[in-house]
PDB file of the backbone (N, CA, C, O) and the ligand in Angstrom, with CONECT records:
HET     ZN  A 101       1
ATOM      1  N   MET A   1      21.104  93.783 -20.366  1.00  0.00           N
ATOM      2  CA  MET A   1      20.749  92.786 -21.163  1.00  0.00           C
ATOM      3  C   MET A   1      19.081  92.547 -21.398  1.00  0.00           C
ATOM      4  O   MET A   1      18.298  92.342 -20.470  1.00  0.00           O
ATOM      5  N   SER A   2      18.811  92.598 -22.422  1.00  0.00           N
ATOM      6  CA  SER A   2      17.156  92.803 -22.953  1.00  0.00           C
ATOM      7  C   SER A   2      16.674  91.089 -22.779  1.00  0.00           C
ATOM      8  O   SER A   2      17.294  90.032 -22.898  1.00  0.00           O
ATOM      9  N   ALA A   3      15.466  91.385 -22.489  1.00  0.00           N
ATOM     10  CA  ALA A   3      14.674  90.019 -22.423  1.00  0.00           C
ATOM     11  C   ALA A   3      14.586  89.483 -23.987  1.00  0.00           C
ATOM     12  O   ALA A   3      14.556  90.283 -24.922  1.00  0.00           O
ATOM     13  N   PRO A   4      14.551  88.142 -24.167  1.00  0.00           N
ATOM     14  CA  PRO A   4      14.272  87.572 -25.486  1.00  0.00           C
ATOM     15  C   PRO A   4      12.863  88.013 -26.231  1.00  0.00           C
ATOM     16  O   PRO A   4      11.843  87.946 -25.544  1.00  0.00           O
ATOM     17  N   ARG A   5      12.776  88.368 -27.320  1.00  0.00           N
ATOM     18  CA  ARG A   5      11.490  88.669 -27.841  1.00  0.00           C
ATOM     19  C   ARG A   5      10.840  87.585 -27.977  1.00  0.00           C
ATOM     20  O   ARG A   5      11.445  86.558 -28.284  1.00  0.00           O
ATOM     21  N   ASP A   6       9.449  87.588 -27.774  1.00  0.00           N
ATOM     22  CA  ASP A   6       8.428  86.568 -27.923  1.00  0.00           C
ATOM     23  C   ASP A   6       7.890  86.676 -29.215  1.00  0.00           C
ATOM     24  O   ASP A   6       7.082  87.583 -29.415  1.00  0.00           O
ATOM     25  N   ARG A   7       8.241  85.795 -30.270  1.00  0.00           N
ATOM     26  CA  ARG A   7       7.923  85.734 -31.621  1.00  0.00           C
ATOM     27  C   ARG A   7       6.945  84.700 -31.763  1.00  0.00           C
ATOM     28  O   ARG A   7       6.644  84.363 -32.908  1.00  0.00           O
ATOM     29  N   ARG A   8       6.373  84.114 -30.736  1.00  0.00           N
ATOM     30  CA  ARG A   8       5.295  82.930 -31.169  1.00  0.00           C
ATOM     31  C   ARG A   8       4.161  83.513 -31.754  1.00  0.00           C
ATOM     32  O   ARG A   8       3.667  84.531 -31.268  1.00  0.00           O
ATOM     33  N   PRO A   9       3.655  82.915 -32.848  1.00  0.00           N
ATOM     34  CA  PRO A   9       2.426  83.487 -33.542  1.00  0.00           C
ATOM     35  C   PRO A   9       1.310  83.582 -32.632  1.00  0.00           C
ATOM     36  O   PRO A   9       1.299  82.969 -31.564  1.00  0.00           O
ATOM     37  N   PRO A  10       0.222  84.449 -33.081  1.00  0.00           N
ATOM     38  CA  PRO A  10      -1.039  84.704 -32.229  1.00  0.00           C
ATOM     39  C   PRO A  10      -1.587  83.294 -32.018  1.00  0.00           C
ATOM     40  O   PRO A  10      -1.367  82.301 -32.711  1.00  0.00           O
ATOM     41  N   ALA A  11      -2.414  83.414 -30.819  1.00  0.00           N
ATOM     42  CA  ALA A  11      -2.990  82.160 -30.213  1.00  0.00           C
ATOM     43  C   ALA A  11      -4.234  81.919 -31.118  1.00  0.00           C
ATOM     44  O   ALA A  11      -4.776  80.813 -31.109  1.00  0.00           O
ATOM     45  N   ASP A  12      -4.605  82.735 -31.747  1.00  0.00           N
ATOM     46  CA  ASP A  12      -5.898  82.470 -32.598  1.00  0.00           C
ATOM     47  C   ASP A  12      -5.733  81.969 -33.970  1.00  0.00           C
ATOM     48  O   ASP A  12      -6.660  81.760 -34.752  1.00  0.00           O
ATOM     49  N   GLU A  13      -4.298  81.766 -34.237  1.00  0.00           N
ATOM     50  CA  GLU A  13      -3.774  81.220 -35.632  1.00  0.00           C
ATOM     51  C   GLU A  13      -4.463  79.783 -35.847  1.00  0.00           C
ATOM     52  O   GLU A  13      -4.295  78.968 -34.940  1.00  0.00           O
ATOM     53  N   PRO A  14      -5.114  79.455 -36.804  1.00  0.00           N
ATOM     54  CA  PRO A  14      -5.829  78.040 -36.694  1.00  0.00           C
ATOM     55  C   PRO A  14      -4.608  76.884 -37.102  1.00  0.00           C
ATOM     56  O   PRO A  14      -4.005  76.860 -38.175  1.00  0.00           O
ATOM     57  N   LEU A  15      -4.464  76.176 -36.240  1.00  0.00           N
ATOM     58  CA  LEU A  15      -3.308  75.068 -36.534  1.00  0.00           C
ATOM     59  C   LEU A  15      -3.746  74.331 -37.815  1.00  0.00           C
ATOM     60  O   LEU A  15      -4.948  74.214 -38.058  1.00  0.00           O
ATOM     61  N   GLY A  16      -2.795  73.824 -38.651  1.00  0.00           N
ATOM     62  CA  GLY A  16      -3.383  72.924 -39.716  1.00  0.00           C
ATOM     63  C   GLY A  16      -3.906  73.673 -41.064  1.00  0.00           C
ATOM     64  O   GLY A  16      -4.175  73.120 -42.131  1.00  0.00           O
ATOM     65  N   SER A  17      -3.982  74.946 -40.790  1.00  0.00           N
ATOM     66  CA  SER A  17      -4.673  75.740 -41.866  1.00  0.00           C
ATOM     67  C   SER A  17      -3.591  75.746 -43.096  1.00  0.00           C
ATOM     68  O   SER A  17      -3.983  76.104 -44.206  1.00  0.00           O
ATOM     69  N   ILE A  18      -2.272  75.361 -42.904  1.00  0.00           N
ATOM     70  CA  ILE A  18      -1.278  75.365 -43.913  1.00  0.00           C
ATOM     71  C   ILE A  18      -1.512  74.124 -44.852  1.00  0.00           C
ATOM     72  O   ILE A  18      -1.188  74.116 -46.040  1.00  0.00           O
ATOM     73  N   THR A  19      -2.027  73.224 -44.285  1.00  0.00           N
ATOM     74  CA  THR A  19      -2.312  71.968 -45.151  1.00  0.00           C
ATOM     75  C   THR A  19      -3.437  72.089 -46.132  1.00  0.00           C
ATOM     76  O   THR A  19      -3.631  71.255 -47.016  1.00  0.00           O
ATOM     77  N   ARG A  20      -4.201  73.197 -45.938  1.00  0.00           N
ATOM     78  CA  ARG A  20      -5.329  73.413 -46.840  1.00  0.00           C
ATOM     79  C   ARG A  20      -4.937  74.397 -47.856  1.00  0.00           C
ATOM     80  O   ARG A  20      -4.293  75.409 -47.577  1.00  0.00           O
ATOM     81  N   PRO A  21      -5.369  74.059 -49.152  1.00  0.00           N
ATOM     82  CA  PRO A  21      -5.175  75.335 -50.106  1.00  0.00           C
ATOM     83  C   PRO A  21      -5.895  76.604 -49.821  1.00  0.00           C
ATOM     84  O   PRO A  21      -7.051  76.765 -49.429  1.00  0.00           O
ATOM     85  N   VAL A  22      -4.896  77.537 -50.121  1.00  0.00           N
ATOM     86  CA  VAL A  22      -5.660  78.906 -49.714  1.00  0.00           C
ATOM     87  C   VAL A  22      -6.664  79.304 -50.486  1.00  0.00           C
ATOM     88  O   VAL A  22      -7.616  79.960 -50.064  1.00  0.00           O
ATOM     89  N   VAL A  23      -6.481  78.852 -51.915  1.00  0.00           N
ATOM     90  CA  VAL A  23      -7.612  79.125 -52.842  1.00  0.00           C
ATOM     91  C   VAL A  23      -7.706  77.743 -53.668  1.00  0.00           C
ATOM     92  O   VAL A  23      -6.753  76.983 -53.836  1.00  0.00           O
ATOM     93  N   ASP A  24      -9.121  77.529 -54.196  1.00  0.00           N
ATOM     94  CA  ASP A  24      -9.311  76.397 -55.009  1.00  0.00           C
ATOM     95  C   ASP A  24      -9.082  76.785 -56.583  1.00  0.00           C
ATOM     96  O   ASP A  24      -9.823  77.461 -57.296  1.00  0.00           O
ATOM     97  N   ASP A  25      -7.965  76.222 -56.880  1.00  0.00           N
ATOM     98  CA  ASP A  25      -7.591  76.416 -58.354  1.00  0.00           C
ATOM     99  C   ASP A  25      -8.087  75.398 -59.297  1.00  0.00           C
ATOM    100  O   ASP A  25      -7.807  75.392 -60.495  1.00  0.00           O
ATOM    101  N   SER A  26      -8.772  74.613 -58.753  1.00  0.00           N
ATOM    102  CA  SER A  26      -9.431  73.397 -59.652  1.00  0.00           C
ATOM    103  C   SER A  26     -10.221  73.954 -60.932  1.00  0.00           C
ATOM    104  O   SER A  26     -10.361  73.238 -61.924  1.00  0.00           O
ATOM    105  N   ALA A  27     -10.729  75.250 -60.874  1.00  0.00           N
ATOM    106  CA  ALA A  27     -11.581  75.790 -61.828  1.00  0.00           C
ATOM    107  C   ALA A  27     -10.430  76.358 -62.880  1.00  0.00           C
ATOM    108  O   ALA A  27     -10.552  76.276 -64.102  1.00  0.00           O
ATOM    109  N   THR A  28      -9.385  76.901 -62.255  1.00  0.00           N
ATOM    110  CA  THR A  28      -8.393  77.572 -63.213  1.00  0.00           C
ATOM    111  C   THR A  28      -7.690  76.417 -63.900  1.00  0.00           C
ATOM    112  O   THR A  28      -7.604  76.479 -65.127  1.00  0.00           O
ATOM    113  N   ALA A  29      -7.236  75.491 -63.340  1.00  0.00           N
ATOM    114  CA  ALA A  29      -6.472  74.292 -63.933  1.00  0.00           C
ATOM    115  C   ALA A  29      -7.349  73.005 -63.584  1.00  0.00           C
ATOM    116  O   ALA A  29      -7.265  72.265 -62.604  1.00  0.00           O
ATOM    117  N   PRO A  30      -8.322  72.950 -64.808  1.00  0.00           N
ATOM    118  CA  PRO A  30      -9.309  71.801 -64.291  1.00  0.00           C
ATOM    119  C   PRO A  30      -8.540  70.368 -64.541  1.00  0.00           C
ATOM    120  O   PRO A  30      -8.775  69.434 -63.775  1.00  0.00           O
ATOM    121  N   ALA A  31      -7.723  70.237 -65.503  1.00  0.00           N
ATOM    122  CA  ALA A  31      -7.340  68.928 -65.561  1.00  0.00           C
ATOM    123  C   ALA A  31      -6.080  68.890 -66.520  1.00  0.00           C
ATOM    124  O   ALA A  31      -5.721  69.931 -67.070  1.00  0.00           O
ATOM    125  N   CYS A  32      -5.444  67.767 -66.713  1.00  0.00           N
ATOM    126  CA  CYS A  32      -4.049  67.589 -67.410  1.00  0.00           C
ATOM    127  C   CYS A  32      -4.409  67.760 -68.731  1.00  0.00           C
ATOM    128  O   CYS A  32      -5.385  67.175 -69.203  1.00  0.00           O
ATOM    129  N   TYR A  33      -3.629  68.595 -69.448  1.00  0.00           N
ATOM    130  CA  TYR A  33      -3.854  68.551 -70.898  1.00  0.00           C
ATOM    131  C   TYR A  33      -3.437  67.470 -71.623  1.00  0.00           C
ATOM    132  O   TYR A  33      -3.807  67.366 -72.792  1.00  0.00           O
ATOM    133  N   ALA A  34      -2.598  66.498 -71.032  1.00  0.00           N
ATOM    134  CA  ALA A  34      -2.137  65.489 -71.794  1.00  0.00           C
ATOM    135  C   ALA A  34      -2.889  64.031 -71.547  1.00  0.00           C
ATOM    136  O   ALA A  34      -2.973  63.160 -72.413  1.00  0.00           O
ATOM    137  N   CYS A  35      -3.350  63.942 -70.379  1.00  0.00           N
ATOM    138  CA  CYS A  35      -4.052  62.725 -70.161  1.00  0.00           C
ATOM    139  C   CYS A  35      -5.343  62.869 -69.348  1.00  0.00           C
ATOM    140  O   CYS A  35      -5.947  61.884 -68.924  1.00  0.00           O
ATOM    141  N   GLY A  36      -5.684  63.935 -69.177  1.00  0.00           N
ATOM    142  CA  GLY A  36      -7.186  64.387 -68.633  1.00  0.00           C
ATOM    143  C   GLY A  36      -7.376  64.075 -67.200  1.00  0.00           C
ATOM    144  O   GLY A  36      -8.505  64.077 -66.709  1.00  0.00           O
ATOM    145  N   ALA A  37      -6.235  63.788 -66.456  1.00  0.00           N
ATOM    146  CA  ALA A  37      -6.165  63.491 -64.902  1.00  0.00           C
ATOM    147  C   ALA A  37      -6.812  64.825 -64.345  1.00  0.00           C
ATOM    148  O   ALA A  37      -6.692  65.899 -64.935  1.00  0.00           O
ATOM    149  N   ARG A  38      -7.478  64.673 -63.211  1.00  0.00           N
ATOM    150  CA  ARG A  38      -8.094  65.766 -62.562  1.00  0.00           C
ATOM    151  C   ARG A  38      -7.441  66.089 -61.088  1.00  0.00           C
ATOM    152  O   ARG A  38      -7.583  67.137 -60.458  1.00  0.00           O
ATOM    153  N   ASP A  39      -6.681  64.913 -60.690  1.00  0.00           N
ATOM    154  CA  ASP A  39      -6.108  65.249 -59.418  1.00  0.00           C
ATOM    155  C   ASP A  39      -4.671  65.797 -59.599  1.00  0.00           C
ATOM    156  O   ASP A  39      -3.706  65.038 -59.513  1.00  0.00           O
ATOM    157  N   LEU A  40      -4.543  67.029 -59.833  1.00  0.00           N
ATOM    158  CA  LEU A  40      -3.278  67.634 -60.351  1.00  0.00           C
ATOM    159  C   LEU A  40      -2.791  68.413 -58.985  1.00  0.00           C
ATOM    160  O   LEU A  40      -3.598  68.860 -58.170  1.00  0.00           O
ATOM    161  N   THR A  41      -1.382  68.515 -58.846  1.00  0.00           N
ATOM    162  CA  THR A  41      -0.734  69.400 -57.962  1.00  0.00           C
ATOM    163  C   THR A  41      -0.682  70.637 -58.473  1.00  0.00           C
ATOM    164  O   THR A  41      -0.091  70.769 -59.545  1.00  0.00           O
ATOM    165  N   ARG A  42      -1.324  71.893 -57.785  1.00  0.00           N
ATOM    166  CA  ARG A  42      -1.324  73.024 -58.317  1.00  0.00           C
ATOM    167  C   ARG A  42      -0.674  74.020 -57.477  1.00  0.00           C
ATOM    168  O   ARG A  42      -0.754  73.918 -56.253  1.00  0.00           O
ATOM    169  N   LEU A  43       0.044  75.094 -58.096  1.00  0.00           N
ATOM    170  CA  LEU A  43       0.604  76.131 -57.344  1.00  0.00           C
ATOM    171  C   LEU A  43       0.429  77.398 -58.207  1.00  0.00           C
ATOM    172  O   LEU A  43       0.523  77.498 -59.430  1.00  0.00           O
ATOM    173  N   ARG A  44       0.103  78.510 -57.121  1.00  0.00           N
ATOM    174  CA  ARG A  44      -0.257  79.558 -57.805  1.00  0.00           C
ATOM    175  C   ARG A  44       1.051  80.430 -57.578  1.00  0.00           C
ATOM    176  O   ARG A  44       1.636  80.530 -56.499  1.00  0.00           O
ATOM    177  N   LEU A  45       1.414  81.042 -58.761  1.00  0.00           N
ATOM    178  CA  LEU A  45       2.505  81.729 -59.091  1.00  0.00           C
ATOM    179  C   LEU A  45       2.136  83.047 -60.043  1.00  0.00           C
ATOM    180  O   LEU A  45       0.989  83.224 -60.452  1.00  0.00           O
ATOM    181  N   ALA A  46       3.023  83.778 -60.291  1.00  0.00           N
ATOM    182  CA  ALA A  46       2.943  84.781 -61.350  1.00  0.00           C
ATOM    183  C   ALA A  46       3.777  84.453 -62.461  1.00  0.00           C
ATOM    184  O   ALA A  46       4.820  83.811 -62.335  1.00  0.00           O
ATOM    185  N   LEU A  47       3.237  84.980 -63.797  1.00  0.00           N
ATOM    186  CA  LEU A  47       3.938  84.891 -64.932  1.00  0.00           C
ATOM    187  C   LEU A  47       4.983  85.800 -64.970  1.00  0.00           C
ATOM    188  O   LEU A  47       4.948  86.724 -64.157  1.00  0.00           O
ATOM    189  N   PRO A  48       5.995  85.718 -65.825  1.00  0.00           N
ATOM    190  CA  PRO A  48       6.962  86.947 -65.904  1.00  0.00           C
ATOM    191  C   PRO A  48       6.461  88.148 -66.084  1.00  0.00           C
ATOM    192  O   PRO A  48       7.034  89.132 -65.615  1.00  0.00           O
ATOM    193  N   ASP A  49       5.421  88.237 -66.726  1.00  0.00           N
ATOM    194  CA  ASP A  49       4.620  89.531 -67.350  1.00  0.00           C
ATOM    195  C   ASP A  49       3.793  89.950 -66.210  1.00  0.00           C
ATOM    196  O   ASP A  49       3.311  91.083 -66.212  1.00  0.00           O
ATOM    197  N   GLY A  50       3.572  89.085 -65.174  1.00  0.00           N
ATOM    198  CA  GLY A  50       2.978  89.793 -63.829  1.00  0.00           C
ATOM    199  C   GLY A  50       1.597  89.180 -63.932  1.00  0.00           C
ATOM    200  O   GLY A  50       0.906  89.392 -62.935  1.00  0.00           O
ATOM    201  N   ARG A  51       1.093  88.555 -64.778  1.00  0.00           N
ATOM    202  CA  ARG A  51      -0.218  87.990 -64.741  1.00  0.00           C
ATOM    203  C   ARG A  51      -0.454  86.856 -63.574  1.00  0.00           C
ATOM    204  O   ARG A  51       0.277  85.875 -63.699  1.00  0.00           O
ATOM    205  N   PRO A  52      -1.169  86.840 -62.694  1.00  0.00           N
ATOM    206  CA  PRO A  52      -1.461  85.467 -61.825  1.00  0.00           C
ATOM    207  C   PRO A  52      -1.487  84.088 -62.611  1.00  0.00           C
ATOM    208  O   PRO A  52      -2.096  84.066 -63.680  1.00  0.00           O
ATOM    209  N   ALA A  53      -0.961  83.113 -62.221  1.00  0.00           N
ATOM    210  CA  ALA A  53      -1.283  81.919 -62.886  1.00  0.00           C
ATOM    211  C   ALA A  53      -1.016  80.774 -61.983  1.00  0.00           C
ATOM    212  O   ALA A  53      -0.451  80.856 -60.893  1.00  0.00           O
ATOM    213  N   VAL A  54      -1.471  79.709 -62.533  1.00  0.00           N
ATOM    214  CA  VAL A  54      -1.407  78.442 -61.789  1.00  0.00           C
ATOM    215  C   VAL A  54      -0.580  77.424 -62.455  1.00  0.00           C
ATOM    216  O   VAL A  54      -0.928  77.037 -63.570  1.00  0.00           O
ATOM    217  N   PHE A  55       0.443  76.960 -61.913  1.00  0.00           N
ATOM    218  CA  PHE A  55       1.189  76.078 -62.317  1.00  0.00           C
ATOM    219  C   PHE A  55       0.615  74.479 -61.901  1.00  0.00           C
ATOM    220  O   PHE A  55       0.400  74.110 -60.747  1.00  0.00           O
ATOM    221  N   ALA A  56       0.473  73.840 -62.852  1.00  0.00           N
ATOM    222  CA  ALA A  56      -0.133  72.490 -62.539  1.00  0.00           C
ATOM    223  C   ALA A  56       0.936  71.306 -63.124  1.00  0.00           C
ATOM    224  O   ALA A  56       1.597  71.302 -64.163  1.00  0.00           O
ATOM    225  N   SER A  57       0.842  70.354 -62.085  1.00  0.00           N
ATOM    226  CA  SER A  57       1.620  69.391 -62.464  1.00  0.00           C
ATOM    227  C   SER A  57       0.914  67.940 -62.214  1.00  0.00           C
ATOM    228  O   SER A  57       0.236  67.718 -61.211  1.00  0.00           O
ATOM    229  N   CYS A  58       1.158  66.947 -63.272  1.00  0.00           N
ATOM    230  CA  CYS A  58       0.200  65.902 -63.277  1.00  0.00           C
ATOM    231  C   CYS A  58       0.911  64.685 -62.475  1.00  0.00           C
ATOM    232  O   CYS A  58       2.021  64.350 -62.889  1.00  0.00           O
ATOM    233  N   PRO A  59       0.466  64.122 -61.567  1.00  0.00           N
ATOM    234  CA  PRO A  59       1.230  63.020 -61.009  1.00  0.00           C
ATOM    235  C   PRO A  59       1.136  61.826 -61.724  1.00  0.00           C
ATOM    236  O   PRO A  59       1.918  60.907 -61.483  1.00  0.00           O
ATOM    237  N   ASP A  60       0.282  61.733 -62.564  1.00  0.00           N
ATOM    238  CA  ASP A  60       0.042  60.543 -63.583  1.00  0.00           C
ATOM    239  C   ASP A  60       1.009  60.447 -64.476  1.00  0.00           C
ATOM    240  O   ASP A  60       1.801  59.506 -64.523  1.00  0.00           O
ATOM    241  N   CYS A  61       0.997  61.442 -65.258  1.00  0.00           N
ATOM    242  CA  CYS A  61       1.944  61.331 -66.456  1.00  0.00           C
ATOM    243  C   CYS A  61       3.050  62.420 -66.503  1.00  0.00           C
ATOM    244  O   CYS A  61       3.661  62.666 -67.544  1.00  0.00           O
ATOM    245  N   GLU A  62       3.301  63.121 -65.217  1.00  0.00           N
ATOM    246  CA  GLU A  62       4.231  64.197 -65.188  1.00  0.00           C
ATOM    247  C   GLU A  62       4.342  65.231 -66.225  1.00  0.00           C
ATOM    248  O   GLU A  62       5.401  65.800 -66.489  1.00  0.00           O
ATOM    249  N   ALA A  63       3.222  65.457 -66.805  1.00  0.00           N
ATOM    250  CA  ALA A  63       2.935  66.610 -67.807  1.00  0.00           C
ATOM    251  C   ALA A  63       2.761  67.983 -66.776  1.00  0.00           C
ATOM    252  O   ALA A  63       2.089  67.950 -65.745  1.00  0.00           O
ATOM    253  N   THR A  64       3.460  69.122 -67.237  1.00  0.00           N
ATOM    254  CA  THR A  64       3.190  70.234 -66.458  1.00  0.00           C
ATOM    255  C   THR A  64       2.546  71.357 -67.582  1.00  0.00           C
ATOM    256  O   THR A  64       2.645  71.316 -68.808  1.00  0.00           O
ATOM    257  N   ALA A  65       1.928  72.263 -66.822  1.00  0.00           N
ATOM    258  CA  ALA A  65       1.423  73.405 -67.795  1.00  0.00           C
ATOM    259  C   ALA A  65       1.063  74.427 -66.747  1.00  0.00           C
ATOM    260  O   ALA A  65       0.996  74.226 -65.534  1.00  0.00           O
ATOM    261  N   TRP A  66       0.817  75.679 -67.469  1.00  0.00           N
ATOM    262  CA  TRP A  66       0.424  76.834 -66.839  1.00  0.00           C
ATOM    263  C   TRP A  66      -0.841  77.261 -67.235  1.00  0.00           C
ATOM    264  O   TRP A  66      -1.176  77.185 -68.418  1.00  0.00           O
ATOM    265  N   PHE A  67      -1.661  77.750 -66.278  1.00  0.00           N
ATOM    266  CA  PHE A  67      -2.974  78.254 -66.692  1.00  0.00           C
ATOM    267  C   PHE A  67      -3.122  79.537 -66.185  1.00  0.00           C
ATOM    268  O   PHE A  67      -2.909  79.775 -64.996  1.00  0.00           O
ATOM    269  N   VAL A  68      -3.539  80.558 -67.143  1.00  0.00           N
ATOM    270  CA  VAL A  68      -3.853  81.979 -66.568  1.00  0.00           C
ATOM    271  C   VAL A  68      -5.049  81.906 -65.473  1.00  0.00           C
ATOM    272  O   VAL A  68      -6.034  81.197 -65.681  1.00  0.00           O
ATOM    273  N   VAL A  69      -4.905  82.682 -64.295  1.00  0.00           N
ATOM    274  CA  VAL A  69      -5.974  82.810 -63.577  1.00  0.00           C
ATOM    275  C   VAL A  69      -7.141  83.547 -64.034  1.00  0.00           C
ATOM    276  O   VAL A  69      -6.908  84.726 -64.301  1.00  0.00           O
ATOM    277  N   ASP A  70      -8.383  83.137 -64.196  1.00  0.00           N
ATOM    278  CA  ASP A  70      -9.529  83.776 -64.830  1.00  0.00           C
ATOM    279  C   ASP A  70      -9.327  83.804 -66.157  1.00  0.00           C
ATOM    280  O   ASP A  70     -10.054  84.559 -66.802  1.00  0.00           O
ATOM    281  N   GLY A  71      -8.290  82.984 -66.888  1.00  0.00           N
ATOM    282  CA  GLY A  71      -8.232  82.864 -68.241  1.00  0.00           C
ATOM    283  C   GLY A  71      -9.341  81.878 -68.666  1.00  0.00           C
ATOM    284  O   GLY A  71     -10.267  81.499 -67.949  1.00  0.00           O
ATOM    285  N   ASP A  72      -9.101  81.521 -69.950  1.00  0.00           N
ATOM    286  CA  ASP A  72     -10.020  80.651 -70.572  1.00  0.00           C
ATOM    287  C   ASP A  72      -9.722  79.083 -70.437  1.00  0.00           C
ATOM    288  O   ASP A  72     -10.330  78.266 -71.128  1.00  0.00           O
ATOM    289  N   GLY A  73      -8.681  78.691 -69.439  1.00  0.00           N
ATOM    290  CA  GLY A  73      -8.397  77.359 -69.246  1.00  0.00           C
ATOM    291  C   GLY A  73      -7.537  76.731 -70.083  1.00  0.00           C
ATOM    292  O   GLY A  73      -7.371  75.519 -69.952  1.00  0.00           O
ATOM    293  N   THR A  74      -6.851  77.456 -71.084  1.00  0.00           N
ATOM    294  CA  THR A  74      -5.848  76.919 -72.040  1.00  0.00           C
ATOM    295  C   THR A  74      -4.596  76.584 -71.263  1.00  0.00           C
ATOM    296  O   THR A  74      -4.078  77.478 -70.594  1.00  0.00           O
ATOM    297  N   ALA A  75      -3.926  75.058 -71.299  1.00  0.00           N
ATOM    298  CA  ALA A  75      -2.902  74.884 -71.102  1.00  0.00           C
ATOM    299  C   ALA A  75      -1.783  75.727 -71.535  1.00  0.00           C
ATOM    300  O   ALA A  75      -1.669  75.792 -72.759  1.00  0.00           O
ATOM    301  N   LEU A  76      -0.993  76.341 -70.900  1.00  0.00           N
ATOM    302  CA  LEU A  76       0.228  76.975 -71.658  1.00  0.00           C
ATOM    303  C   LEU A  76       1.463  76.235 -71.205  1.00  0.00           C
ATOM    304  O   LEU A  76       1.564  75.676 -70.113  1.00  0.00           O
ATOM    305  N   GLY A  77       2.495  76.285 -72.239  1.00  0.00           N
ATOM    306  CA  GLY A  77       3.810  75.793 -72.202  1.00  0.00           C
ATOM    307  C   GLY A  77       4.708  76.631 -71.267  1.00  0.00           C
ATOM    308  O   GLY A  77       4.187  77.670 -70.862  1.00  0.00           O
ATOM    309  N   PRO A  78       6.006  76.357 -70.836  1.00  0.00           N
ATOM    310  CA  PRO A  78       6.800  77.145 -70.288  1.00  0.00           C
ATOM    311  C   PRO A  78       7.166  78.442 -70.819  1.00  0.00           C
ATOM    312  O   PRO A  78       7.707  79.258 -70.073  1.00  0.00           O
ATOM    313  N   ASP A  79       6.902  78.743 -72.158  1.00  0.00           N
ATOM    314  CA  ASP A  79       7.190  79.903 -72.694  1.00  0.00           C
ATOM    315  C   ASP A  79       5.891  80.818 -72.941  1.00  0.00           C
ATOM    316  O   ASP A  79       5.914  81.882 -73.559  1.00  0.00           O
ATOM    317  N   GLY A  80       4.853  80.284 -72.409  1.00  0.00           N
ATOM    318  CA  GLY A  80       3.425  80.939 -72.277  1.00  0.00           C
ATOM    319  C   GLY A  80       2.568  80.759 -73.595  1.00  0.00           C
ATOM    320  O   GLY A  80       1.480  81.328 -73.681  1.00  0.00           O
ATOM    321  N   ALA A  81       3.009  80.041 -74.531  1.00  0.00           N
ATOM    322  CA  ALA A  81       2.280  79.560 -75.722  1.00  0.00           C
ATOM    323  C   ALA A  81       1.584  78.407 -75.393  1.00  0.00           C
ATOM    324  O   ALA A  81       1.952  77.666 -74.482  1.00  0.00           O
ATOM    325  N   PRO A  82       0.552  78.198 -76.108  1.00  0.00           N
ATOM    326  CA  PRO A  82      -0.570  77.243 -75.554  1.00  0.00           C
ATOM    327  C   PRO A  82       0.087  75.879 -76.165  1.00  0.00           C
ATOM    328  O   PRO A  82       0.734  75.707 -77.198  1.00  0.00           O
ATOM    329  N   ARG A  83      -0.325  74.967 -75.133  1.00  0.00           N
ATOM    330  CA  ARG A  83       0.043  73.479 -75.575  1.00  0.00           C
ATOM    331  C   ARG A  83      -0.816  72.896 -76.526  1.00  0.00           C
ATOM    332  O   ARG A  83      -2.008  73.203 -76.566  1.00  0.00           O
ATOM    333  N   ARG A  84      -0.306  72.077 -77.300  1.00  0.00           N
ATOM    334  CA  ARG A  84      -1.138  71.412 -78.388  1.00  0.00           C
ATOM    335  C   ARG A  84      -1.180  69.962 -78.142  1.00  0.00           C
ATOM    336  O   ARG A  84      -1.802  69.224 -78.906  1.00  0.00           O
TER     337      ARG A  84
HETATM  338 ZN    ZN A 101      -1.432  63.717 -67.000  1.00  0.00          ZN2+
END
């Protein structure tokens, strides 16, 4: 019978780091396209074509949009077309 494997994380793993964003995407998704709010919920994901993107959700008006990372800041709809 083998001893249980120790799967604890390394001791130097900083606790609480998961509560901080890995990257600051406020430049990629600066504001809500609908109401202009700047306190957005931002998630970094990939578009179906492989481009890295930020999905932003507005807590004020519940608008959602995609922003291409390193793009021009245009808010995109679910199909990748610019929001109007
Ligand atoms: Zn909004």
